[in-house]
C-alpha positions as CSV (number, residue, x, y, z in Angstrom):
1,X,-77.5,-167.0,56.4
2,X,-77.8,-169.7,53.9
3,X,-81.0,-171.5,52.3
4,X,-80.2,-175.0,50.7
5,X,-83.2,-176.4,48.7
6,X,-83.4,-179.9,47.1
7,X,-85.0,-180.5,44.0
8,X,-85.2,-183.4,41.6
9,X,-85.0,-183.6,37.8
10,X,-85.2,-187.3,36.6
11,X,-82.3,-188.9,38.1
12,X,-80.5,-185.9,39.1
13,X,-80.6,-184.0,42.4
14,X,-80.3,-180.1,42.2
15,X,-79.0,-178.6,45.3
16,X,-80.0,-174.8,45.2
17,X,-77.8,-172.7,47.4
18,X,-78.5,-169.2,48.4
19,X,-76.8,-166.9,50.5
20,X,-73.5,-166.9,52.1
21,X,-71.4,-170.1,52.6
22,X,-69.1,-169.8,55.6
23,X,-67.9,-171.3,58.8
24,X,-71.5,-170.7,60.5
25,X,-73.3,-172.1,57.5
26,X,-71.1,-174.8,56.1
27,X,-72.8,-177.3,58.1
28,X,-76.1,-176.8,57.0
29,X,-75.0,-177.5,53.3
30,X,-72.7,-180.5,54.3
31,X,-75.9,-182.2,55.9
32,X,-78.0,-181.4,53.0
33,X,-75.4,-182.6,50.5
34,X,-75.3,-185.8,52.4
35,X,-79.0,-186.2,52.3
36,X,-79.4,-185.4,48.6
37,X,-76.8,-188.0,47.5
38,X,-77.9,-190.7,49.8
39,X,-76.4,-194.2,49.8
40,X,-77.0,-194.3,45.9
41,X,-74.6,-191.7,45.4
42,X,-77.1,-189.9,43.1
43,X,-75.6,-187.2,40.8
44,X,-75.8,-183.6,42.1
45,X,-76.1,-180.3,40.4
46,X,-75.3,-177.4,42.7
47,X,-76.8,-174.5,41.6
48,X,-75.0,-171.5,42.8
49,X,-76.9,-168.8,41.0
50,X,-78.0,-167.2,44.2
51,X,-74.5,-167.9,46.3
52,X,-73.3,-164.6,47.3
53,X,-70.1,-165.5,49.3
54,X,-67.9,-168.6,49.8
55,X,-65.4,-168.9,52.5
56,X,-62.6,-171.5,53.0
57,X,-65.4,-173.4,55.3
58,X,-67.6,-173.6,52.2
59,X,-64.7,-174.8,49.9
60,X,-63.7,-177.6,52.6
61,X,-67.4,-178.8,52.2
62,X,-67.1,-179.0,48.6
63,X,-63.5,-180.5,48.6
64,X,-65.0,-183.4,50.8
65,X,-67.8,-183.8,48.3
66,X,-65.3,-184.4,45.6
67,X,-63.2,-186.8,47.6
68,X,-66.4,-188.9,48.3
69,X,-66.5,-189.9,44.5
70,X,-69.9,-188.5,44.3
71,X,-70.6,-187.2,40.7
72,X,-71.2,-183.6,41.1
73,X,-71.2,-180.4,38.6
74,X,-71.9,-176.8,39.4
75,X,-74.0,-174.4,37.4
76,X,-74.7,-170.6,37.2
77,X,-71.6,-169.6,39.4
78,X,-71.6,-166.1,40.1
79,X,-68.3,-164.1,38.9
80,X,-67.3,-163.5,42.4
81,X,-67.5,-167.3,43.6
82,X,-66.0,-168.1,40.4
83,X,-63.0,-166.1,41.3
84,X,-62.5,-167.6,44.7
85,X,-62.7,-171.3,43.0
86,X,-60.1,-170.1,40.4
87,X,-57.6,-168.8,43.0
88,X,-58.2,-171.9,45.3
89,X,-57.4,-174.3,42.5
90,X,-61.2,-175.8,42.9
91,X,-61.9,-175.1,39.5
92,X,-60.1,-178.3,38.2
93,X,-62.0,-180.4,40.6
94,X,-65.7,-179.6,39.4
95,X,-67.3,-179.2,36.0
96,X,-69.1,-176.1,35.7
97,X,-72.0,-175.2,33.5
98,X,-73.6,-171.7,32.5
99,X,-77.1,-172.8,33.3
100,X,-78.9,-175.7,35.0
101,X,-80.2,-177.3,31.8
102,X,-76.5,-177.7,30.5
103,X,-75.6,-179.2,33.9
104,X,-78.4,-181.5,34.2
105,X,-78.0,-182.6,30.5
106,X,-74.1,-183.6,31.1
107,X,-75.1,-185.7,34.0
108,X,-77.8,-187.6,31.7
């Protein structure tokens, strides 16, 4: 199960992802990312503080986001999720920040 909430902070959209990101839940994240970014390609902060698990299907959604050239950074990534990013080579595709405030400031 996954919950994806959209919040705003100035010109930045924050996408808060909670739960497990896998083949059955990745379409929900993909849909929410499309809604959040919109045609204006609004900068995104992906808040992964409550992300418990990510599979290859979840990684594909993030690779697609990166390929779209939309500015997106990740914050508050749990250690287990960070390990998956490092092993998959996705770490080099996204800037990562320890907390939401730092991520928002980086996009300002």
